[in-house]
DOPAFI-593082 format. One line per field, with one value per residue (C-alpha): residue in three letters; x, y, z. Coordinates in steps of 0.02 Angstrom, whole numbers, always signed. Layout:
BEGIN
residuo <- (Ala,...) $
X <- (X,...) $
Y <- (Y,...) $
Z <- (Z,...) $
% end
This chain:
BEGIN
residuo <- (Met,Pro,Leu,Ser,Pro,Lys,Val,Tyr,Thr,Trp,Leu,Cys,Gly,Leu,Phe,Ala,Ser,Leu,Gly,Ser,Ile,Ile,Phe,Gly,Tyr,Asp,Leu,Gly,Val,Ile,Ala,Gly,Val,Leu,Pro,Ala,Ser,Asp,Phe,Gln,Arg,Val,Met,Gly,Pro,Arg,Phe,Asn,Asn,Ser,Asn,Leu,Gln,Gly,Leu,Ile,Val,Ser,Ile,Phe,Val,Leu,Gly,Cys,Phe,Phe,Gly,Met,Phe,Pro,Val,Ala,Tyr,Ala,Ala,Asp,Tyr,Phe,Gly,Arg,Arg,Ile,Thr,Ile,Gln,Ile,Gly,Ala,Ala,Ile,Tyr,Ile,Leu,Gly,Gly,Ala,Leu,Gln,Thr,Gly,Ala,Gln,Asn,Met,Asp,Met,Met,Leu,Ala,Gly,Arg,Phe,Phe,Ala,Gly,Phe,Gly,Val,Gly,Ile,Met,Ser,Asp,Leu,Ala,Pro,Leu,Tyr,Gln,Ala,Glu,Ile,Ala,His,Pro,Ser,Ile,Arg,Gly,Arg,Leu,Thr,Thr,Leu,Gln,Gln,Phe,Met,Leu,Gly,Ile,Gly,Ala,Phe,Ser,Ala,Ser,Trp,Ile,Thr,Phe,Gly,Cys,Ser,Ala,Gly,Leu,Lys,Gly,His,Ala,Ser,Glu,Trp,Arg,Leu,Pro,Leu,Gly,Ile,Gln,Ile,Ile,Pro,Ala,Leu,Pro,Leu,Ile,Ser,Phe,Ile,Leu,Leu,Leu,Pro,Glu,Ser,Pro,Arg,Trp,Leu,Ala,Glu,Lys,Gly,Arg,Met,Gly,Glu,Ala,Gln,Ala,Thr,Leu,Ala,Arg,Leu,His,Ala,His,Gly,Asp,Ile,Asn,Asp,Pro,Phe,Val,Val,Ser,Gln,Val,Lys,Asp,Ile,Glu,Ala,Asp,Ile,Phe,Lys,Ala,Lys,Asp,Ile,Gly,Glu,Ser,Ser,Trp,Lys,Glu,Leu,Phe,Thr,Val,Pro,Ser,Asn,Phe,Arg,Arg,Val,Ala,Leu,Gly,Tyr,Ile,Leu,Gln,Phe,Ser,Val,Gln,Met,Thr,Gly,Val,Ser,Ala,Ile,Gln,Tyr,Tyr,Ser,Thr,Thr,Ile,Phe,Thr,Thr,Met,Gly,Phe,Ser,Ser,Thr,Arg,Ile,Leu,Leu,Phe,Gln,Ser,Ile,Asn,Ser,Val,Ile,Ala,Leu,Leu,Gly,Glu,Ala,Ala,Cys,Val,Met,Trp,Ile,Asp,His,Thr,Gly,Arg,Arg,Gly,Pro,Met,Ile,Ile,Gly,Asn,Ile,Ala,Ser,Gly,Leu,Ser,Phe,Val,Val,Gly,Ala,Ile,Leu,Met,Ala,Arg,Trp,Pro,Gly,Thr,Val,Asn,Asn,Asn,Ala,Ala,His,Tyr,Ile,Phe,Ile,Ile,Thr,Thr,Trp,Val,Phe,Asn,Phe,Phe,Phe,Ser,Ala,Cys,Ile,Gly,Pro,Leu,Ser,Trp,Ala,Tyr,Pro,Trp,Ile,Ser,Asn,Phe,Phe,Ile,Ala,Gln,Val,Thr,Pro,Pro,Ala,Phe,Leu,Gly,Ile,Gly,Trp,Lys,Tyr,Tyr,Leu,Val,Phe,Ala,Ile,Cys,Gly,His,Thr,Asn,Ala,Leu,Phe,Ile,Trp,Ala,Phe,Tyr,Pro,Glu,Thr,Thr,Gly,Arg,Arg,Leu,Glu,Glu,Met,Asp,Ala,Leu,Phe,Glu,Asn,Ala,Pro,Leu,Phe,Val,Ala,Gly,Thr,Gln,Tyr,Ala,Lys,Val,Gly,Asp,His,Arg,Ala,Ala,Glu,Arg,Glu,Leu,Arg,Gln,Gly,Thr,Phe,Arg,Pro,Gly,Asp,Leu,Thr,Glu,Arg,Val,Pro,His,Thr,His,Asp,Asp,Glu,Glu,Gly,Lys,Gly,Ser,Thr,Glu,Lys,Ile,Asp,Met,Phe,Pro) $
X <- (-3569,-3641,-3686,-3552,-3593,-3631,-3753,-3834,-3862,-3911,-4052,-4120,-4123,-4206,-4355,-4371,-4401,-4551,-4657,-4584,-4646,-4817,-4769,-4722,-4859,-4987,-4918,-4930,-5085,-5186,-5143,-5231,-5367,-5434,-5475,-5570,-5749,-5823,-5713,-5788,-5979,-5946,-5870,-6036,-6055,-5942,-5794,-5819,-5746,-5573,-5548,-5605,-5512,-5361,-5414,-5417,-5247,-5168,-5257,-5149,-4993,-5089,-5110,-4931,-4891,-5006,-4930,-4769,-4807,-4816,-4662,-4544,-4650,-4689,-4519,-4431,-4565,-4588,-4434,-4404,-4482,-4647,-4681,-4645,-4779,-4908,-4886,-4920,-5075,-5148,-5105,-5194,-5346,-5328,-5292,-5454,-5567,-5492,-5520,-5689,-5758,-5922,-5923,-5812,-5806,-5761,-5623,-5553,-5548,-5450,-5343,-5305,-5266,-5158,-5063,-5067,-4986,-4855,-4810,-4761,-4662,-4573,-4520,-4450,-4363,-4228,-4194,-4181,-4075,-3952,-3937,-3886,-3788,-3590,-3539,-3460,-3635,-3761,-3790,-3824,-3931,-4043,-4050,-4150,-4298,-4317,-4262,-4406,-4517,-4477,-4510,-4685,-4721,-4657,-4781,-4921,-4886,-4882,-5027,-5147,-5100,-5146,-5301,-5337,-5313,-5391,-5535,-5585,-5764,-5760,-5752,-5594,-5512,-5481,-5530,-5398,-5244,-5305,-5328,-5135,-5069,-5095,-4991,-4829,-4878,-4934,-4740,-4690,-4814,-4792,-4599,-4529,-4506,-4375,-4258,-4134,-4186,-4097,-3939,-3948,-4116,-4085,-3928,-4030,-4144,-3991,-3975,-3802,-3779,-3908,-3843,-3674,-3753,-3856,-3712,-3604,-3763,-3756,-3578,-3466,-3559,-3605,-3426,-3458,-3274,-3239,-3142,-3273,-3422,-3321,-3285,-3456,-3515,-3396,-3448,-3634,-3597,-3499,-3649,-3774,-3663,-3647,-3831,-3854,-3723,-3824,-3972,-4148,-4193,-4355,-4434,-4395,-4216,-4248,-4261,-4152,-4006,-3912,-3840,-4010,-4108,-3988,-4009,-4214,-4207,-4101,-4193,-4356,-4292,-4219,-4384,-4479,-4365,-4383,-4562,-4526,-4431,-4618,-4603,-4769,-4860,-4798,-4830,-5007,-5069,-4985,-5131,-5203,-5047,-4999,-5190,-5162,-5030,-5161,-5119,-5250,-5257,-5207,-5055,-5020,-5024,-4898,-4783,-4794,-4747,-4589,-4558,-4568,-4415,-4308,-4340,-4284,-4123,-4099,-4110,-4020,-3867,-3888,-3881,-3719,-3630,-3687,-3555,-3427,-3486,-3548,-3731,-3702,-3641,-3787,-3909,-3837,-3825,-3997,-4093,-4001,-4045,-4224,-4253,-4193,-4310,-4455,-4396,-4407,-4566,-4643,-4578,-4661,-4824,-4842,-4777,-4853,-5015,-5117,-5218,-5071,-5037,-4852,-4810,-4622,-4655,-4769,-4655,-4506,-4607,-4629,-4436,-4403,-4517,-4422,-4253,-4316,-4374,-4204,-4108,-4237,-4227,-4028,-3989,-4125,-4275,-4164,-4060,-4221,-4278,-4382,-4527,-4586,-4774,-4839,-4755,-4813,-4997,-4979,-4923,-5048,-5187,-5148,-5085,-5263,-5335,-5155,-5160,-5342,-5310,-5142,-5088,-4909,-4857,-4873,-4710,-4608,-4620,-4529,-4409,-4353,-4365,-4244,-4110,-4122,-4126,-3958,-3893,-3955,-3881,-3709,-3698,-3766,-3770,-3625,-3554,-3596,-3524,-3444,-3480,-3536,-3692,-3614,-3504,-3653,-3685,-3510,-3510,-3646,-3593,-3429,-3465,-3485,-3658,-3596,-3511,-3450,-3271,-3230,-3178,-3356,-3411,-3291,-3312,-3194,-3144,-3311,-3228,-3122,-3256,-3262,-3079,-3057,-3192,-3112,-2945,-3011,-2904,-3055,-3081,-3278,-3377,-3236,-3257,-3111,-3040,-2984,-2848,-2831,-2631,-2548,-2499,-2593,-2626,-2573,-2747,-2711,-2851,-2779,-2755,-2812,-2711,-2833,-2797,-2905,-3006,-3066,-2922) $
Y <- (+3172,+3294,+3235,+3274,+3408,+3303,+3188,+3329,+3395,+3245,+3211,+3386,+3340,+3177,+3256,+3399,+3239,+3174,+3254,+3130,+2986,+3058,+3071,+2906,+2845,+2919,+2853,+2672,+2685,+2720,+2555,+2464,+2581,+2574,+2375,+2376,+2338,+2459,+2607,+2561,+2547,+2725,+2819,+2751,+2732,+2857,+2741,+2646,+2772,+2743,+2931,+2970,+2816,+2898,+3066,+2998,+2952,+3111,+3238,+3213,+3262,+3412,+3464,+3442,+3544,+3696,+3686,+3719,+3901,+3984,+3890,+4020,+4165,+4088,+4031,+4185,+4285,+4172,+4057,+3872,+3799,+3895,+3850,+3669,+3677,+3758,+3623,+3501,+3588,+3585,+3402,+3353,+3426,+3336,+3164,+3201,+3218,+3054,+2969,+3013,+3033,+2988,+3023,+3041,+3233,+3226,+3098,+3207,+3366,+3273,+3207,+3388,+3468,+3318,+3338,+3527,+3503,+3379,+3498,+3621,+3504,+3400,+3547,+3643,+3510,+3461,+3660,+3666,+3510,+3575,+3738,+3669,+3530,+3508,+3504,+3320,+3251,+3363,+3221,+3095,+3227,+3272,+3099,+3065,+3131,+2975,+2850,+2931,+2907,+2725,+2709,+2775,+2664,+2521,+2560,+2588,+2418,+2307,+2399,+2385,+2199,+2171,+2265,+2174,+1999,+2045,+2170,+2125,+2205,+2303,+2496,+2499,+2396,+2570,+2697,+2632,+2650,+2817,+2878,+2820,+2933,+3070,+3012,+3075,+3252,+3274,+3261,+3376,+3527,+3512,+3515,+3582,+3745,+3674,+3638,+3795,+3900,+3902,+4015,+4071,+4138,+4218,+4305,+4342,+4447,+4535,+4433,+4379,+4366,+4255,+4146,+4130,+4072,+3950,+3880,+3864,+3774,+3653,+3635,+3686,+3649,+3828,+3894,+4063,+4079,+3908,+3926,+3825,+3924,+4086,+4028,+3992,+4155,+4234,+4126,+4160,+4353,+4346,+4271,+4403,+4534,+4459,+4462,+4629,+4692,+4612,+4678,+4621,+4458,+4429,+4281,+4332,+4299,+4131,+4126,+4267,+4226,+4087,+3997,+4019,+3942,+3799,+3754,+3762,+3668,+3533,+3524,+3508,+3377,+3279,+3285,+3229,+3092,+3019,+2990,+2917,+2774,+2708,+2714,+2803,+2689,+2558,+2632,+2688,+2538,+2391,+2311,+2343,+2286,+2131,+2080,+2065,+1922,+1820,+1868,+1905,+2076,+2007,+1922,+2091,+2178,+2065,+2074,+2259,+2241,+2154,+2278,+2413,+2320,+2306,+2498,+2530,+2427,+2529,+2699,+2645,+2615,+2774,+2868,+2771,+2795,+2951,+3077,+2958,+2910,+3076,+3104,+3069,+2891,+2818,+2905,+2834,+2658,+2660,+2730,+2600,+2464,+2535,+2538,+2355,+2288,+2366,+2283,+2103,+2162,+2205,+2042,+1944,+2026,+2009,+1831,+1764,+1861,+1805,+1715,+1587,+1455,+1489,+1532,+1546,+1672,+1775,+1769,+1829,+1971,+2017,+1984,+2119,+2244,+2222,+2233,+2407,+2447,+2426,+2520,+2668,+2679,+2666,+2774,+2879,+2932,+3000,+3111,+3198,+3312,+3415,+3319,+3317,+3358,+3394,+3240,+3134,+3190,+3158,+2964,+2953,+3005,+2932,+2757,+2675,+2724,+2685,+2493,+2476,+2528,+2477,+2344,+2282,+2415,+2550,+2461,+2503,+2700,+2659,+2539,+2676,+2821,+2728,+2722,+2907,+2983,+2892,+2964,+3126,+3128,+3072,+3214,+3374,+3370,+3437,+3336,+3434,+3327,+3402,+3578,+3721,+3796,+3950,+3880,+3828,+3995,+3979,+3802,+3824,+3979,+3904,+3729,+3690,+3631,+3461,+3404,+3224,+3187,+3351,+3400,+3443,+3256,+3199,+3152,+3258,+3241,+3251,+3309,+3456,+3600,+3563,+3558,+3717,+3803,+3736,+3787,+3952,+3926,+3969,+4128,+4166,+4149,+4048,+3899,+3784,+3627,+3502,+3389,+3256,+3244,+3059,+3080,+3104,+3255,+3267,+3182,+3039,+3086,+3155,+3340,+3441,+3572,+3709,+3762,+3919,+3861,+4051,+4165) $
Z <- (-594,-714,-894,-1033,-1147,-1291,-1197,-1139,-1306,-1370,-1240,-1276,-1455,-1412,-1322,-1457,-1581,-1486,-1621,-1749,-1638,-1677,-1857,-1867,-1767,-1882,-2039,-1971,-1865,-2023,-2116,-1979,-1956,-2135,-2143,-1974,-2014,-1876,-1943,-2126,-2050,-1953,-2101,-2200,-2381,-2437,-2387,-2534,-2644,-2672,-2691,-2519,-2444,-2512,-2447,-2267,-2289,-2383,-2311,-2162,-2257,-2337,-2171,-2134,-2291,-2225,-2056,-2110,-2173,-2011,-1945,-2014,-1941,-1787,-1752,-1787,-1663,-1519,-1532,-1574,-1396,-1401,-1583,-1550,-1415,-1533,-1649,-1503,-1450,-1622,-1645,-1494,-1547,-1710,-1627,-1508,-1666,-1742,-1589,-1571,-1753,-1787,-1973,-2128,-2113,-1927,-1970,-2120,-1991,-1877,-1983,-2060,-1890,-1833,-1994,-1969,-1798,-1846,-1998,-1863,-1756,-1889,-1987,-1832,-1719,-1849,-1861,-1666,-1654,-1783,-1693,-1519,-1580,-1591,-1762,-1744,-1692,-1790,-1924,-1785,-1694,-1849,-1896,-1744,-1823,-1930,-1793,-1676,-1819,-1836,-1667,-1689,-1841,-1734,-1602,-1716,-1810,-1660,-1571,-1736,-1736,-1575,-1578,-1750,-1661,-1499,-1524,-1711,-1759,-1596,-1611,-1501,-1636,-1711,-1574,-1456,-1577,-1628,-1457,-1409,-1534,-1417,-1279,-1354,-1374,-1186,-1106,-1269,-1229,-1041,-1037,-1189,-1113,-983,-1132,-1170,-1311,-1479,-1464,-1636,-1621,-1448,-1545,-1688,-1556,-1496,-1332,-1362,-1164,-1146,-1309,-1228,-1075,-1163,-1279,-1117,-1030,-1196,-1223,-1060,-917,-885,-912,-1021,-1061,-1133,-1305,-1373,-1315,-1364,-1539,-1571,-1512,-1631,-1772,-1754,-1734,-1888,-1979,-1907,-1964,-2129,-2165,-2083,-2223,-2352,-2300,-2254,-2354,-2446,-2511,-2684,-2649,-2637,-2831,-2878,-2786,-2872,-2724,-2635,-2786,-2798,-2621,-2638,-2797,-2721,-2562,-2658,-2778,-2634,-2550,-2694,-2728,-2558,-2598,-2771,-2683,-2647,-2456,-2425,-2549,-2441,-2273,-2311,-2418,-2367,-2336,-2512,-2582,-2482,-2518,-2699,-2652,-2562,-2368,-2238,-2164,-1992,-2061,-2159,-1993,-1938,-2081,-2048,-1873,-1912,-2053,-1909,-1802,-1973,-1995,-1816,-1841,-2009,-1928,-1785,-1898,-1996,-1830,-1794,-1941,-2031,-1970,-2030,-2188,-2256,-2331,-2513,-2516,-2421,-2523,-2681,-2609,-2529,-2687,-2797,-2672,-2661,-2850,-2854,-2728,-2825,-2988,-2900,-2821,-2983,-3074,-2931,-2924,-3120,-3137,-2962,-2902,-2758,-2882,-2907,-2783,-2749,-2564,-2590,-2719,-2614,-2461,-2557,-2606,-2423,-2399,-2539,-2443,-2289,-2385,-2458,-2284,-2208,-2355,-2354,-2160,-2143,-2303,-2359,-2238,-2094,-2234,-2299,-2155,-2179,-2258,-2424,-2401,-2566,-2644,-2498,-2530,-2714,-2678,-2547,-2663,-2820,-2755,-2723,-2906,-2974,-2904,-2965,-3143,-3188,-3038,-3033,-3165,-3039,-2954,-3092,-3072,-2898,-2980,-3106,-2990,-2856,-2999,-3057,-2893,-2851,-3017,-2973,-2795,-2860,-2991,-2896,-2713,-2632,-2467,-2297,-2175,-2023,-2081,-1974,-2006,-2048,-2191,-2279,-2382,-2435,-2492,-2601,-2690,-2726,-2763,-2948,-3014,-3065,-2900,-2941,-2943,-2857,-2686,-2643,-2659,-2526,-2347,-2238,-2049,-1973,-1808,-1882,-1869,-1673,-1657,-1756,-1634,-1482,-1539,-1609,-1776,-1884,-1971,-1953,-2113,-2207,-2301,-2282,-2341,-2203,-2256,-2113,-2062,-2060,-1883,-1733,-1628,-1434,-1394,-1513,-1612,-1777,-1829,-1968,-2084,-2151,-2320,-2381,-2537,-2565,-2513) $
% end
């Protein structure tokens, strides 16, 4: 029996997100590599410089930042699949340099190239997923990025814990975990071309026949006359014609067109706010942070391994519920919970540091970290793609000297930011759940700047857009308000009445 269209689309998106396993693995593995005695020996005396220690971590995300620049051009020229393949090849080069590093310079080069490749893959995979997805599962499909990232971090945590416990003092304690990072990139580079190309990219290239056939392959078992496929083709064509009427766009329009600038600003603020929850400080420097509470490095890696399990549970919860709850609510709740966990953590670190004999307080500190990680993984991280590279680099670079200089007070930064993040999201971020991609222009053009309390802050029927496409009841390019009826339709799933918001 053939796979249902949604399952097939889901599997395509799942495979495309292999790059996130790589990213998550790199985020997690470095925390276990830095304390290895043989790694410190190979890096030489320069490793004792706290700024260089920070650079080993942060140059990876600096590479991610530079990797995102060619994505727009390469993805438009070569297509989504080949560009992902290019990113995987660059990443493999970086992973090989890290695994065989003989000095600090070789390690830094490997981290940068690995980051460059991840920047390409992680920026492009969510776009590809969004362009192939049914509207009703787009949220779940794009949040796969964070779930796969969690799998990578989970793998890195347990592998580094095992290597630290069983291979301590040997070169393989750190070279083996770094070598394993290459493995997920191999199937990605080998088989990505077997997946369907983005139908929107094909349409933009004037290949409408191929675009329709691809949509049929994704959503209708190959039937190009299926109403859902025909409606999607019309929707994409209308969006392309609208773009042609407006004329060729330029980078300048990102800042001169109010609705474009609004999206750029909200996107950048969201990405920066994610880092200001403190997630990268904990991911990269858990060993340093937990050492101040009196725990050994091996015990800390065990805590991190447990933490990775909790993260996976949170990410799985997000994948399951996000199309029902919307985006705004989880991000607001998650930021408040994250901020409160840092409040408790700062109090414990200030009152009962590792030099004070109070095991109960020290273990409560670990638990607050786990609480933070669950809420971040369930409510914040999966909703933040693409990744906040520059703010990630900033946090990775300043954390070692910050903890050295002000200790527990550094936690207060994240305690405050979690709550201000929640307030800003509540006030200014419109809800996008269930909307077609082609509706987003109208949404941001017409939604008021302050959205709290308006219809733009509400979660609508996340299946309505899909029903409209199947029934052919939408008007291409329009933004509509979907009001659920109180009675069920013929399939027992409820129906929606469309009300033009902007006639």
